[in-house]
mmCIF file of the N, C-alpha and C atoms, coordinates in Angstrom:
data_MODEL
# 
_entry.id   MODEL 
# 
loop_
_atom_site.group_PDB 
_atom_site.id 
_atom_site.type_symbol 
_atom_site.label_atom_id 
_atom_site.label_alt_id 
_atom_site.label_comp_id 
_atom_site.label_asym_id 
_atom_site.label_entity_id 
_atom_site.label_seq_id 
_atom_site.pdbx_PDB_ins_code 
_atom_site.Cartn_x 
_atom_site.Cartn_y 
_atom_site.Cartn_z 
_atom_site.occupancy 
_atom_site.B_iso_or_equiv 
_atom_site.pdbx_formal_charge 
_atom_site.auth_seq_id 
_atom_site.auth_comp_id 
_atom_site.auth_asym_id 
_atom_site.auth_atom_id 
_atom_site.pdbx_PDB_model_num 
ATOM 1   N N  . UNK A 1 1  ? 0.836  -1.181 0.000  1.00 0.00 ? 1  UNK A N  1 
ATOM 2   C CA . UNK A 1 1  ? 0.000  0.000  0.000  1.00 0.00 ? 1  UNK A CA 1 
ATOM 3   C C  . UNK A 1 1  ? 0.883  1.246  0.000  1.00 0.00 ? 1  UNK A C  1 
ATOM 4   N N  . UNK A 1 2  ? 0.624  2.133  -0.912 1.00 0.00 ? 2  UNK A N  1 
ATOM 5   C CA . UNK A 1 2  ? 1.410  3.361  -0.991 1.00 0.00 ? 2  UNK A CA 1 
ATOM 6   C C  . UNK A 1 2  ? 0.730  4.464  -0.200 1.00 0.00 ? 2  UNK A C  1 
ATOM 7   N N  . UNK A 1 3  ? 1.558  5.207  0.500  1.00 0.00 ? 3  UNK A N  1 
ATOM 8   C CA . UNK A 1 3  ? 1.041  6.355  1.244  1.00 0.00 ? 3  UNK A CA 1 
ATOM 9   C C  . UNK A 1 3  ? 1.383  7.612  0.476  1.00 0.00 ? 3  UNK A C  1 
ATOM 10  N N  . UNK A 1 4  ? 0.427  8.463  0.334  1.00 0.00 ? 4  UNK A N  1 
ATOM 11  C CA . UNK A 1 4  ? 0.652  9.735  -0.336 1.00 0.00 ? 4  UNK A CA 1 
ATOM 12  C C  . UNK A 1 4  ? 1.301  10.691 0.652  1.00 0.00 ? 4  UNK A C  1 
ATOM 13  N N  . UNK A 1 5  ? 2.476  11.188 0.323  1.00 0.00 ? 5  UNK A N  1 
ATOM 14  C CA . UNK A 1 5  ? 3.203  12.059 1.255  1.00 0.00 ? 5  UNK A CA 1 
ATOM 15  C C  . UNK A 1 5  ? 2.512  13.399 1.436  1.00 0.00 ? 5  UNK A C  1 
ATOM 16  N N  . UNK A 1 6  ? 1.811  13.855 0.396  1.00 0.00 ? 6  UNK A N  1 
ATOM 17  C CA . UNK A 1 6  ? 1.105  15.117 0.491  1.00 0.00 ? 6  UNK A CA 1 
ATOM 18  C C  . UNK A 1 6  ? -0.365 14.883 0.178  1.00 0.00 ? 6  UNK A C  1 
ATOM 19  N N  . UNK A 1 7  ? -1.199 14.705 1.196  1.00 0.00 ? 7  UNK A N  1 
ATOM 20  C CA . UNK A 1 7  ? -2.601 14.386 0.960  1.00 0.00 ? 7  UNK A CA 1 
ATOM 21  C C  . UNK A 1 7  ? -3.364 15.498 0.256  1.00 0.00 ? 7  UNK A C  1 
ATOM 22  N N  . UNK A 1 8  ? -2.909 16.713 0.357  1.00 0.00 ? 8  UNK A N  1 
ATOM 23  C CA . UNK A 1 8  ? -3.600 17.844 -0.256 1.00 0.00 ? 8  UNK A CA 1 
ATOM 24  C C  . UNK A 1 8  ? -2.866 18.323 -1.500 1.00 0.00 ? 8  UNK A C  1 
ATOM 25  N N  . UNK A 1 9  ? -2.270 17.416 -2.251 1.00 0.00 ? 9  UNK A N  1 
ATOM 26  C CA . UNK A 1 9  ? -1.471 17.830 -3.402 1.00 0.00 ? 9  UNK A CA 1 
ATOM 27  C C  . UNK A 1 9  ? -2.324 18.467 -4.492 1.00 0.00 ? 9  UNK A C  1 
ATOM 28  N N  . UNK A 1 10 ? -3.641 18.180 -4.526 1.00 0.00 ? 10 UNK A N  1 
ATOM 29  C CA . UNK A 1 10 ? -4.490 18.797 -5.536 1.00 0.00 ? 10 UNK A CA 1 
ATOM 30  C C  . UNK A 1 10 ? -4.711 20.280 -5.240 1.00 0.00 ? 10 UNK A C  1 
ATOM 31  N N  . UNK A 1 11 ? -4.464 20.716 -4.029 1.00 0.00 ? 11 UNK A N  1 
ATOM 32  C CA . UNK A 1 11 ? -4.619 22.124 -3.664 1.00 0.00 ? 11 UNK A CA 1 
ATOM 33  C C  . UNK A 1 11 ? -3.326 22.902 -3.863 1.00 0.00 ? 11 UNK A C  1 
ATOM 34  N N  . UNK A 1 12 ? -2.279 22.240 -4.282 1.00 0.00 ? 12 UNK A N  1 
ATOM 35  C CA . UNK A 1 12 ? -0.979 22.887 -4.437 1.00 0.00 ? 12 UNK A CA 1 
ATOM 36  C C  . UNK A 1 12 ? -0.642 23.052 -5.912 1.00 0.00 ? 12 UNK A C  1 
ATOM 37  N N  . UNK A 1 13 ? 0.126  24.099 -6.191 1.00 0.00 ? 13 UNK A N  1 
ATOM 38  C CA . UNK A 1 13 ? 0.667  24.292 -7.529 1.00 0.00 ? 13 UNK A CA 1 
ATOM 39  C C  . UNK A 1 13 ? 2.174  24.457 -7.399 1.00 0.00 ? 13 UNK A C  1 
ATOM 40  N N  . UNK A 1 14 ? 2.860  24.229 -8.487 1.00 0.00 ? 14 UNK A N  1 
ATOM 41  C CA . UNK A 1 14 ? 4.311  24.348 -8.456 1.00 0.00 ? 14 UNK A CA 1 
ATOM 42  C C  . UNK A 1 14 ? 4.720  25.754 -8.908 1.00 0.00 ? 14 UNK A C  1 
ATOM 43  N N  . UNK A 1 15 ? 5.462  26.436 -8.049 1.00 0.00 ? 15 UNK A N  1 
ATOM 44  C CA . UNK A 1 15 ? 5.978  27.772 -8.342 1.00 0.00 ? 15 UNK A CA 1 
ATOM 45  C C  . UNK A 1 15 ? 7.464  27.756 -8.042 1.00 0.00 ? 15 UNK A C  1 
ATOM 46  N N  . UNK A 1 16 ? 8.275  28.012 -9.030 1.00 0.00 ? 16 UNK A N  1 
ATOM 47  C CA . UNK A 1 16 ? 9.727  28.031 -8.884 1.00 0.00 ? 16 UNK A CA 1 
ATOM 48  C C  . UNK A 1 16 ? 10.249 26.761 -8.215 1.00 0.00 ? 16 UNK A C  1 
ATOM 49  N N  . UNK A 1 17 ? 9.812  25.621 -8.734 1.00 0.00 ? 17 UNK A N  1 
ATOM 50  C CA . UNK A 1 17 ? 10.247 24.294 -8.277 1.00 0.00 ? 17 UNK A CA 1 
ATOM 51  C C  . UNK A 1 17 ? 9.908  24.034 -6.810 1.00 0.00 ? 17 UNK A C  1 
ATOM 52  N N  . UNK A 1 18 ? 8.807  24.613 -6.341 1.00 0.00 ? 18 UNK A N  1 
ATOM 53  C CA . UNK A 1 18 ? 8.348  24.387 -4.976 1.00 0.00 ? 18 UNK A CA 1 
ATOM 54  C C  . UNK A 1 18 ? 6.829  24.307 -5.003 1.00 0.00 ? 18 UNK A C  1 
ATOM 55  N N  . UNK A 1 19 ? 6.253  23.502 -4.130 1.00 0.00 ? 19 UNK A N  1 
ATOM 56  C CA . UNK A 1 19 ? 4.802  23.387 -4.061 1.00 0.00 ? 19 UNK A CA 1 
ATOM 57  C C  . UNK A 1 19 ? 4.234  24.456 -3.133 1.00 0.00 ? 19 UNK A C  1 
ATOM 58  N N  . UNK A 1 20 ? 3.192  25.145 -3.613 1.00 0.00 ? 20 UNK A N  1 
ATOM 59  C CA . UNK A 1 20 ? 2.588  26.244 -2.871 1.00 0.00 ? 20 UNK A CA 1 
ATOM 60  C C  . UNK A 1 20 ? 1.086  26.004 -2.795 1.00 0.00 ? 20 UNK A C  1 
ATOM 61  N N  . UNK A 1 21 ? 0.519  26.204 -1.623 1.00 0.00 ? 21 UNK A N  1 
ATOM 62  C CA . UNK A 1 21 ? -0.924 26.090 -1.452 1.00 0.00 ? 21 UNK A CA 1 
ATOM 63  C C  . UNK A 1 21 ? -1.596 27.266 -2.146 1.00 0.00 ? 21 UNK A C  1 
ATOM 64  N N  . UNK A 1 22 ? -2.606 26.986 -2.952 1.00 0.00 ? 22 UNK A N  1 
ATOM 65  C CA . UNK A 1 22 ? -3.258 28.029 -3.749 1.00 0.00 ? 22 UNK A CA 1 
ATOM 66  C C  . UNK A 1 22 ? -3.912 29.077 -2.862 1.00 0.00 ? 22 UNK A C  1 
ATOM 67  N N  . UNK A 1 23 ? -4.594 28.654 -1.798 1.00 0.00 ? 23 UNK A N  1 
ATOM 68  C CA . UNK A 1 23 ? -5.271 29.603 -0.905 1.00 0.00 ? 23 UNK A CA 1 
ATOM 69  C C  . UNK A 1 23 ? -4.265 30.530 -0.224 1.00 0.00 ? 23 UNK A C  1 
ATOM 70  N N  . UNK A 1 24 ? -3.148 29.968 0.228  1.00 0.00 ? 24 UNK A N  1 
ATOM 71  C CA . UNK A 1 24 ? -2.120 30.787 0.879  1.00 0.00 ? 24 UNK A CA 1 
ATOM 72  C C  . UNK A 1 24 ? -1.494 31.772 -0.113 1.00 0.00 ? 24 UNK A C  1 
ATOM 73  N N  . UNK A 1 25 ? -1.278 31.313 -1.339 1.00 0.00 ? 25 UNK A N  1 
ATOM 74  C CA . UNK A 1 25 ? -0.702 32.188 -2.360 1.00 0.00 ? 25 UNK A CA 1 
ATOM 75  C C  . UNK A 1 25 ? -1.633 33.350 -2.667 1.00 0.00 ? 25 UNK A C  1 
ATOM 76  N N  . UNK A 1 26 ? -2.911 33.063 -2.838 1.00 0.00 ? 26 UNK A N  1 
ATOM 77  C CA . UNK A 1 26 ? -3.873 34.129 -3.122 1.00 0.00 ? 26 UNK A CA 1 
ATOM 78  C C  . UNK A 1 26 ? -4.015 35.098 -1.950 1.00 0.00 ? 26 UNK A C  1 
ATOM 79  N N  . UNK A 1 27 ? -4.012 34.565 -0.731 1.00 0.00 ? 27 UNK A N  1 
ATOM 80  C CA . UNK A 1 27 ? -4.093 35.426 0.447  1.00 0.00 ? 27 UNK A CA 1 
ATOM 81  C C  . UNK A 1 27 ? -2.886 36.367 0.516  1.00 0.00 ? 27 UNK A C  1 
ATOM 82  N N  . UNK A 1 28 ? -1.700 35.839 0.281  1.00 0.00 ? 28 UNK A N  1 
ATOM 83  C CA . UNK A 1 28 ? -0.494 36.666 0.307  1.00 0.00 ? 28 UNK A CA 1 
ATOM 84  C C  . UNK A 1 28 ? -0.520 37.721 -0.804 1.00 0.00 ? 28 UNK A C  1 
ATOM 85  N N  . UNK A 1 29 ? -1.000 37.334 -1.991 1.00 0.00 ? 29 UNK A N  1 
ATOM 86  C CA . UNK A 1 29 ? -1.090 38.300 -3.089 1.00 0.00 ? 29 UNK A CA 1 
ATOM 87  C C  . UNK A 1 29 ? -2.072 39.420 -2.782 1.00 0.00 ? 29 UNK A C  1 
ATOM 88  N N  . UNK A 1 30 ? -3.204 39.078 -2.183 1.00 0.00 ? 30 UNK A N  1 
ATOM 89  C CA . UNK A 1 30 ? -4.203 40.101 -1.849 1.00 0.00 ? 30 UNK A CA 1 
ATOM 90  C C  . UNK A 1 30 ? -3.667 41.049 -0.786 1.00 0.00 ? 30 UNK A C  1 
ATOM 91  N N  . UNK A 1 31 ? -3.070 40.508 0.263  1.00 0.00 ? 31 UNK A N  1 
ATOM 92  C CA . UNK A 1 31 ? -2.530 41.346 1.345  1.00 0.00 ? 31 UNK A CA 1 
ATOM 93  C C  . UNK A 1 31 ? -1.450 42.282 0.815  1.00 0.00 ? 31 UNK A C  1 
ATOM 94  N N  . UNK A 1 32 ? -0.491 41.734 0.084  1.00 0.00 ? 32 UNK A N  1 
ATOM 95  C CA . UNK A 1 32 ? 0.626  42.534 -0.402 1.00 0.00 ? 32 UNK A CA 1 
ATOM 96  C C  . UNK A 1 32 ? 0.173  43.569 -1.432 1.00 0.00 ? 32 UNK A C  1 
ATOM 97  N N  . UNK A 1 33 ? -0.700 43.169 -2.339 1.00 0.00 ? 33 UNK A N  1 
ATOM 98  C CA . UNK A 1 33 ? -1.189 44.115 -3.352 1.00 0.00 ? 33 UNK A CA 1 
ATOM 99  C C  . UNK A 1 33 ? -1.991 45.240 -2.723 1.00 0.00 ? 33 UNK A C  1 
ATOM 100 N N  . UNK A 1 34 ? -2.851 44.899 -1.772 1.00 0.00 ? 34 UNK A N  1 
ATOM 101 C CA . UNK A 1 34 ? -3.672 45.928 -1.127 1.00 0.00 ? 34 UNK A CA 1 
ATOM 102 C C  . UNK A 1 34 ? -2.807 46.936 -0.380 1.00 0.00 ? 34 UNK A C  1 
ATOM 103 N N  . UNK A 1 35 ? -1.821 46.466 0.357  1.00 0.00 ? 35 UNK A N  1 
ATOM 104 C CA . UNK A 1 35 ? -0.961 47.390 1.104  1.00 0.00 ? 35 UNK A CA 1 
ATOM 105 C C  . UNK A 1 35 ? -0.073 48.215 0.165  1.00 0.00 ? 35 UNK A C  1 
ATOM 106 N N  . UNK A 1 36 ? 0.407  47.597 -0.900 1.00 0.00 ? 36 UNK A N  1 
ATOM 107 C CA . UNK A 1 36 ? 1.239  48.336 -1.856 1.00 0.00 ? 36 UNK A CA 1 
ATOM 108 C C  . UNK A 1 36 ? 0.452  49.445 -2.526 1.00 0.00 ? 36 UNK A C  1 
ATOM 109 N N  . UNK A 1 37 ? -0.750 49.115 -3.022 1.00 0.00 ? 37 UNK A N  1 
ATOM 110 C CA . UNK A 1 37 ? -1.565 50.134 -3.686 1.00 0.00 ? 37 UNK A CA 1 
ATOM 111 C C  . UNK A 1 37 ? -2.043 51.210 -2.715 1.00 0.00 ? 37 UNK A C  1 
ATOM 112 N N  . UNK A 1 38 ? -2.404 50.802 -1.510 1.00 0.00 ? 38 UNK A N  1 
ATOM 113 C CA . UNK A 1 38 ? -2.844 51.788 -0.515 1.00 0.00 ? 38 UNK A CA 1 
ATOM 114 C C  . UNK A 1 38 ? -1.729 52.776 -0.196 1.00 0.00 ? 38 UNK A C  1 
ATOM 115 N N  . UNK A 1 39 ? -0.539 52.252 0.032  1.00 0.00 ? 39 UNK A N  1 
ATOM 116 C CA . UNK A 1 39 ? 0.593  53.125 0.343  1.00 0.00 ? 39 UNK A CA 1 
ATOM 117 C C  . UNK A 1 39 ? 0.929  54.025 -0.844 1.00 0.00 ? 39 UNK A C  1 
ATOM 118 N N  . UNK A 1 40 ? 0.827  53.489 -2.050 1.00 0.00 ? 40 UNK A N  1 
ATOM 119 C CA . UNK A 1 40 ? 1.119  54.289 -3.254 1.00 0.00 ? 40 UNK A CA 1 
ATOM 120 C C  . UNK A 1 40 ? 0.138  55.454 -3.391 1.00 0.00 ? 40 UNK A C  1 
ATOM 121 N N  . UNK A 1 41 ? -1.146 55.171 -3.147 1.00 0.00 ? 41 UNK A N  1 
ATOM 122 C CA . UNK A 1 41 ? -2.152 56.215 -3.329 1.00 0.00 ? 41 UNK A CA 1 
ATOM 123 C C  . UNK A 1 41 ? -2.185 57.224 -2.185 1.00 0.00 ? 41 UNK A C  1 
ATOM 124 N N  . UNK A 1 42 ? -1.677 56.881 -1.001 1.00 0.00 ? 42 UNK A N  1 
ATOM 125 C CA . UNK A 1 42 ? -1.642 57.865 0.087  1.00 0.00 ? 42 UNK A CA 1 
ATOM 126 C C  . UNK A 1 42 ? -0.423 58.767 -0.018 1.00 0.00 ? 42 UNK A C  1 
ATOM 127 N N  . UNK A 1 43 ? 0.539  58.373 -0.820 1.00 0.00 ? 43 UNK A N  1 
ATOM 128 C CA . UNK A 1 43 ? 1.795  59.125 -0.915 1.00 0.00 ? 43 UNK A CA 1 
ATOM 129 C C  . UNK A 1 43 ? 1.553  60.526 -1.472 1.00 0.00 ? 43 UNK A C  1 
ATOM 130 N N  . UNK A 1 44 ? 2.335  61.501 -1.000 1.00 0.00 ? 44 UNK A N  1 
ATOM 131 C CA . UNK A 1 44 ? 2.261  62.839 -1.579 1.00 0.00 ? 44 UNK A CA 1 
ATOM 132 C C  . UNK A 1 44 ? 2.662  62.788 -3.058 1.00 0.00 ? 44 UNK A C  1 
ATOM 133 N N  . UNK A 1 45 ? 2.126  63.715 -3.818 1.00 0.00 ? 45 UNK A N  1 
ATOM 134 C CA . UNK A 1 45 ? 2.364  63.706 -5.266 1.00 0.00 ? 45 UNK A CA 1 
ATOM 135 C C  . UNK A 1 45 ? 3.666  64.419 -5.624 1.00 0.00 ? 45 UNK A C  1 
ATOM 136 N N  . UNK A 1 46 ? 4.726  64.069 -4.951 1.00 0.00 ? 46 UNK A N  1 
ATOM 137 C CA . UNK A 1 46 ? 6.055  64.567 -5.283 1.00 0.00 ? 46 UNK A CA 1 
ATOM 138 C C  . UNK A 1 46 ? 6.823  63.419 -5.909 1.00 0.00 ? 46 UNK A C  1 
ATOM 139 N N  . UNK A 1 47 ? 7.783  63.699 -6.733 1.00 0.00 ? 47 UNK A N  1 
ATOM 140 C CA . UNK A 1 47 ? 8.389  62.712 -7.629 1.00 0.00 ? 47 UNK A CA 1 
ATOM 141 C C  . UNK A 1 47 ? 8.779  61.356 -7.047 1.00 0.00 ? 47 UNK A C  1 
ATOM 142 N N  . UNK A 1 48 ? 9.691  61.201 -6.115 1.00 0.00 ? 48 UNK A N  1 
ATOM 143 C CA . UNK A 1 48 ? 10.029 59.815 -5.757 1.00 0.00 ? 48 UNK A CA 1 
ATOM 144 C C  . UNK A 1 48 ? 9.161  59.216 -4.644 1.00 0.00 ? 48 UNK A C  1 
ATOM 145 N N  . UNK A 1 49 ? 8.327  60.033 -4.010 1.00 0.00 ? 49 UNK A N  1 
ATOM 146 C CA . UNK A 1 49 ? 7.605  59.539 -2.828 1.00 0.00 ? 49 UNK A CA 1 
ATOM 147 C C  . UNK A 1 49 ? 6.606  58.416 -3.114 1.00 0.00 ? 49 UNK A C  1 
ATOM 148 N N  . UNK A 1 50 ? 5.820  58.437 -4.205 1.00 0.00 ? 50 UNK A N  1 
ATOM 149 C CA . UNK A 1 50 ? 4.930  57.285 -4.444 1.00 0.00 ? 50 UNK A CA 1 
ATOM 150 C C  . UNK A 1 50 ? 5.690  55.965 -4.601 1.00 0.00 ? 50 UNK A C  1 
ATOM 151 N N  . UNK A 1 51 ? 6.863  56.014 -5.203 1.00 0.00 ? 51 UNK A N  1 
ATOM 152 C CA . UNK A 1 51 ? 7.677  54.809 -5.339 1.00 0.00 ? 51 UNK A CA 1 
ATOM 153 C C  . UNK A 1 51 ? 8.109  54.295 -3.971 1.00 0.00 ? 51 UNK A C  1 
ATOM 154 N N  . UNK A 1 52 ? 8.612  55.188 -3.124 1.00 0.00 ? 52 UNK A N  1 
ATOM 155 C CA . UNK A 1 52 ? 9.073  54.785 -1.798 1.00 0.00 ? 52 UNK A CA 1 
ATOM 156 C C  . UNK A 1 52 ? 7.925  54.268 -0.939 1.00 0.00 ? 52 UNK A C  1 
ATOM 157 N N  . UNK A 1 53 ? 6.797  54.948 -0.971 1.00 0.00 ? 53 UNK A N  1 
ATOM 158 C CA . UNK A 1 53 ? 5.643  54.506 -0.188 1.00 0.00 ? 53 UNK A CA 1 
ATOM 159 C C  . UNK A 1 53 ? 5.165  53.136 -0.677 1.00 0.00 ? 53 UNK A C  1 
ATOM 160 N N  . UNK A 1 54 ? 5.125  52.950 -1.985 1.00 0.00 ? 54 UNK A N  1 
ATOM 161 C CA . UNK A 1 54 ? 4.717  51.660 -2.536 1.00 0.00 ? 54 UNK A CA 1 
ATOM 162 C C  . UNK A 1 54 ? 5.656  50.542 -2.136 1.00 0.00 ? 54 UNK A C  1 
ATOM 163 N N  . UNK A 1 55 ? 6.948  50.814 -2.156 1.00 0.00 ? 55 UNK A N  1 
ATOM 164 C CA . UNK A 1 55 ? 7.922  49.802 -1.746 1.00 0.00 ? 55 UNK A CA 1 
ATOM 165 C C  . UNK A 1 55 ? 7.791  49.462 -0.266 1.00 0.00 ? 55 UNK A C  1 
ATOM 166 N N  . UNK A 1 56 ? 7.565  50.469 0.555  1.00 0.00 ? 56 UNK A N  1 
ATOM 167 C CA . UNK A 1 56 ? 7.372  50.220 1.990  1.00 0.00 ? 56 UNK A CA 1 
ATOM 168 C C  . UNK A 1 56 ? 6.078  49.427 2.205  1.00 0.00 ? 56 UNK A C  1 
ATOM 169 N N  . UNK A 1 57 ? 5.027  49.743 1.460  1.00 0.00 ? 57 UNK A N  1 
ATOM 170 C CA . UNK A 1 57 ? 3.776  48.991 1.552  1.00 0.00 ? 57 UNK A CA 1 
ATOM 171 C C  . UNK A 1 57 ? 3.970  47.539 1.158  1.00 0.00 ? 57 UNK A C  1 
ATOM 172 N N  . UNK A 1 58 ? 4.753  47.294 0.101  1.00 0.00 ? 58 UNK A N  1 
ATOM 173 C CA . UNK A 1 58 ? 5.029  45.921 -0.323 1.00 0.00 ? 58 UNK A CA 1 
ATOM 174 C C  . UNK A 1 58 ? 5.832  45.177 0.745  1.00 0.00 ? 58 UNK A C  1 
ATOM 175 N N  . UNK A 1 59 ? 6.793  45.848 1.356  1.00 0.00 ? 59 UNK A N  1 
ATOM 176 C CA . UNK A 1 59 ? 7.599  45.223 2.404  1.00 0.00 ? 59 UNK A CA 1 
ATOM 177 C C  . UNK A 1 59 ? 6.743  44.879 3.626  1.00 0.00 ? 59 UNK A C  1 
ATOM 178 N N  . UNK A 1 60 ? 5.874  45.786 4.019  1.00 0.00 ? 60 UNK A N  1 
ATOM 179 C CA . UNK A 1 60 ? 4.981  45.522 5.145  1.00 0.00 ? 60 UNK A CA 1 
ATOM 180 C C  . UNK A 1 60 ? 4.018  44.382 4.802  1.00 0.00 ? 60 UNK A C  1 
ATOM 181 N N  . UNK A 1 61 ? 3.518  44.355 3.572  1.00 0.00 ? 61 UNK A N  1 
ATOM 182 C CA . UNK A 1 61 ? 2.646  43.269 3.141  1.00 0.00 ? 61 UNK A CA 1 
ATOM 183 C C  . UNK A 1 61 ? 3.350  41.934 3.167  1.00 0.00 ? 61 UNK A C  1 
ATOM 184 N N  . UNK A 1 62 ? 4.617  41.915 2.751  1.00 0.00 ? 62 UNK A N  1 
ATOM 185 C CA . UNK A 1 62 ? 5.398  40.690 2.794  1.00 0.00 ? 62 UNK A CA 1 
ATOM 186 C C  . UNK A 1 62 ? 5.595  40.211 4.231  1.00 0.00 ? 62 UNK A C  1 
ATOM 187 N N  . UNK A 1 63 ? 5.899  41.136 5.121  1.00 0.00 ? 63 UNK A N  1 
ATOM 188 C CA . UNK A 1 63 ? 6.108  40.777 6.525  1.00 0.00 ? 63 UNK A CA 1 
ATOM 189 C C  . UNK A 1 63 ? 4.815  40.230 7.137  1.00 0.00 ? 63 UNK A C  1 
ATOM 190 N N  . UNK A 1 64 ? 3.686  40.885 6.872  1.00 0.00 ? 64 UNK A N  1 
ATOM 191 C CA . UNK A 1 64 ? 2.407  40.417 7.410  1.00 0.00 ? 64 UNK A CA 1 
ATOM 192 C C  . UNK A 1 64 ? 2.058  39.043 6.844  1.00 0.00 ? 64 UNK A C  1 
ATOM 193 N N  . UNK A 1 65 ? 2.288  38.851 5.552  1.00 0.00 ? 65 UNK A N  1 
ATOM 194 C CA . UNK A 1 65 ? 1.998  37.550 4.928  1.00 0.00 ? 65 UNK A CA 1 
ATOM 195 C C  . UNK A 1 65 ? 2.861  36.443 5.505  1.00 0.00 ? 65 UNK A C  1 
ATOM 196 N N  . UNK A 1 66 ? 4.124  36.753 5.751  1.00 0.00 ? 66 UNK A N  1 
ATOM 197 C CA . UNK A 1 66 ? 5.006  35.718 6.294  1.00 0.00 ? 66 UNK A CA 1 
ATOM 198 C C  . UNK A 1 66 ? 4.675  35.395 7.756  1.00 0.00 ? 66 UNK A C  1 
ATOM 199 N N  . UNK A 1 67 ? 4.059  36.324 8.471  1.00 0.00 ? 67 UNK A N  1 
ATOM 200 C CA . UNK A 1 67 ? 3.629  36.045 9.842  1.00 0.00 ? 67 UNK A CA 1 
ATOM 201 C C  . UNK A 1 67 ? 2.334  35.231 9.838  1.00 0.00 ? 67 UNK A C  1 
ATOM 202 N N  . UNK A 1 68 ? 1.400  35.596 8.977  1.00 0.00 ? 68 UNK A N  1 
ATOM 203 C CA . UNK A 1 68 ? 0.098  34.936 8.940  1.00 0.00 ? 68 UNK A CA 1 
ATOM 204 C C  . UNK A 1 68 ? 0.198  33.520 8.368  1.00 0.00 ? 68 UNK A C  1 
ATOM 205 N N  . UNK A 1 69 ? 0.945  33.355 7.284  1.00 0.00 ? 69 UNK A N  1 
ATOM 206 C CA . UNK A 1 69 ? 1.016  32.074 6.581  1.00 0.00 ? 69 UNK A CA 1 
ATOM 207 C C  . UNK A 1 69 ? 2.242  31.315 7.064  1.00 0.00 ? 69 UNK A C  1 
ATOM 208 N N  . UNK A 1 70 ? 2.000  30.212 7.732  1.00 0.00 ? 70 UNK A N  1 
ATOM 209 C CA . UNK A 1 70 ? 3.087  29.403 8.276  1.00 0.00 ? 70 UNK A CA 1 
ATOM 210 C C  . UNK A 1 70 ? 3.525  28.352 7.260  1.00 0.00 ? 70 UNK A C  1 
ATOM 211 N N  . UNK A 1 71 ? 4.816  28.015 7.243  1.00 0.00 ? 71 UNK A N  1 
ATOM 212 C CA . UNK A 1 71 ? 5.292  26.956 6.346  1.00 0.00 ? 71 UNK A CA 1 
ATOM 213 C C  . UNK A 1 71 ? 4.690  25.609 6.733  1.00 0.00 ? 71 UNK A C  1 
ATOM 214 N N  . UNK A 1 72 ? 4.477  24.792 5.729  1.00 0.00 ? 72 UNK A N  1 
ATOM 215 C CA . UNK A 1 72 ? 3.877  23.488 5.973  1.00 0.00 ? 72 UNK A CA 1 
ATOM 216 C C  . UNK A 1 72 ? 4.849  22.352 5.699  1.00 0.00 ? 72 UNK A C  1 
ATOM 217 N N  . UNK A 1 73 ? 6.093  22.667 5.555  1.00 0.00 ? 73 UNK A N  1 
ATOM 218 C CA . UNK A 1 73 ? 7.112  21.653 5.302  1.00 0.00 ? 73 UNK A CA 1 
ATOM 219 C C  . UNK A 1 73 ? 7.508  20.975 6.593  1.00 0.00 ? 73 UNK A C  1 
ATOM 220 N N  . UNK A 1 74 ? 7.893  19.739 6.448  1.00 0.00 ? 74 UNK A N  1 
ATOM 221 C CA . UNK A 1 74 ? 8.439  18.991 7.562  1.00 0.00 ? 74 UNK A CA 1 
ATOM 222 C C  . UNK A 1 74 ? 9.732  18.338 7.075  1.00 0.00 ? 74 UNK A C  1 
ATOM 223 N N  . UNK A 1 75 ? 10.808 18.645 7.734  1.00 0.00 ? 75 UNK A N  1 
ATOM 224 C CA . UNK A 1 75 ? 12.097 18.084 7.371  1.00 0.00 ? 75 UNK A CA 1 
ATOM 225 C C  . UNK A 1 75 ? 12.444 16.946 8.324  1.00 0.00 ? 75 UNK A C  1 
ATOM 226 N N  . UNK A 1 76 ? 12.927 15.887 7.759  1.00 0.00 ? 76 UNK A N  1 
ATOM 227 C CA . UNK A 1 76 ? 13.373 14.765 8.559  1.00 0.00 ? 76 UNK A CA 1 
ATOM 228 C C  . UNK A 1 76 ? 14.848 14.568 8.290  1.00 0.00 ? 76 UNK A C  1 
ATOM 229 N N  . UNK A 1 77 ? 15.630 14.475 9.362  1.00 0.00 ? 77 UNK A N  1 
ATOM 230 C CA . UNK A 1 77 ? 17.053 14.242 9.187  1.00 0.00 ? 77 UNK A CA 1 
ATOM 231 C C  . UNK A 1 77 ? 17.348 12.760 9.338  1.00 0.00 ? 77 UNK A C  1 
ATOM 232 N N  . UNK A 1 78 ? 18.205 12.290 8.471  1.00 0.00 ? 78 UNK A N  1 
ATOM 233 C CA . UNK A 1 78 ? 18.630 10.899 8.536  1.00 0.00 ? 78 UNK A CA 1 
ATOM 234 C C  . UNK A 1 78 ? 20.144 10.871 8.520  1.00 0.00 ? 78 UNK A C  1 
ATOM 235 N N  . UNK A 1 79 ? 20.679 9.902  9.187  1.00 0.00 ? 79 UNK A N  1 
ATOM 236 C CA . UNK A 1 79 ? 22.131 9.774  9.231  1.00 0.00 ? 79 UNK A CA 1 
ATOM 237 C C  . UNK A 1 79 ? 22.581 8.758  8.198  1.00 0.00 ? 79 UNK A C  1 
ATOM 238 N N  . UNK A 1 80 ? 23.599 9.115  7.428  1.00 0.00 ? 80 UNK A N  1 
ATOM 239 C CA . UNK A 1 80 ? 24.187 8.192  6.478  1.00 0.00 ? 80 UNK A CA 1 
ATOM 240 C C  . UNK A 1 80 ? 25.225 7.344  7.193  1.00 0.00 ? 80 UNK A C  1 
ATOM 241 N N  . UNK A 1 81 ? 25.204 6.062  6.967  1.00 0.00 ? 81 UNK A N  1 
ATOM 242 C CA . UNK A 1 81 ? 26.167 5.183  7.641  1.00 0.00 ? 81 UNK A CA 1 
ATOM 243 C C  . UNK A 1 81 ? 27.168 4.654  6.666  1.00 0.00 ? 81 UNK A C  1 
# 
């Protein structure tokens, strides 16, 4: 009898040679996009400020996403003899 190592593999897609849960990916995209656009639109209309505000919004969105979405990997160490 074969055991499936990833029971929820139908909910995952491959991104950059790694499996990613679709719901987690969409949640992270929504959070990061919303914060980036919000920061961009609140920025004063002076030349470099919308860029800086947008970048800070993206960074904050990334940090929030990485706190909310926990990794689901499990590593097992084995000793070679």
